[in-house]
Steps between C-alpha positions, in 0.01 A plus 500: 500500500176511303213269597720323756509485874670794670645501850229509764465445874487123448839509325679662799694311766645689799776338702619613843759327721235275658382381157247594230213721614169321459256726682603826339261770384742745336856622468607852417859610444694773327815704496606854424813697423509863610607747232502877510560766238809715565479865396765754408473811292158541341167329565577157358680214668869465418507141623364271765608330817397163633407423856410186687349182361224343711264205470212375711201273486189366668350154530139424587473149638242305698542466876575128459796580272630752754490223763723285271743789456506572875563129575794506258643810672456340845684187379800731446454670838374816328180690425400637160676832569829341607535248216827550310439678168352247256410480131147494365464343156194585292477262205267548203445190286237335286502266202476779240775729635861467615561502875596839647628547856524822695748457784451730797838489676562533874144570616421604855147521645420842645126502574216254565132593517156341480143623525251212513134597516162340543396305194851429374546150355878512559746716693779671307823648632707767324879468528708795381867446424813679388700357211853581613682322216290633215277329244629286216217549252453210260790293635549158349 
């Protein structure tokens, strides 16, 4: 796109089981596939072998949003670590571009941390998560 609007933070919507995230600062996610060169005679690889696929991510949300998520978990008799694996949908859309969704399948929270300090105008919480079902990049 030339001289048009590209995807930006305003064009992103993040949906968790308790609903769309409103007080979200950032989301980070990625995946990887292990691969290793296999050697035989000589100094060059004769092939390769593949190992495990893995995916993980991290959300930075405001403390108020964490309270909403915790209330949702409590309504199910759970806490954020014992929620059944859930999808996270990250949707990119604006009027100049087609909608693109990345679907993070079967997510499970693994770590929660915060570090408020004097002078902060808001309190953020980092939530790390595993993506057990993989990432569907650019799903419709």
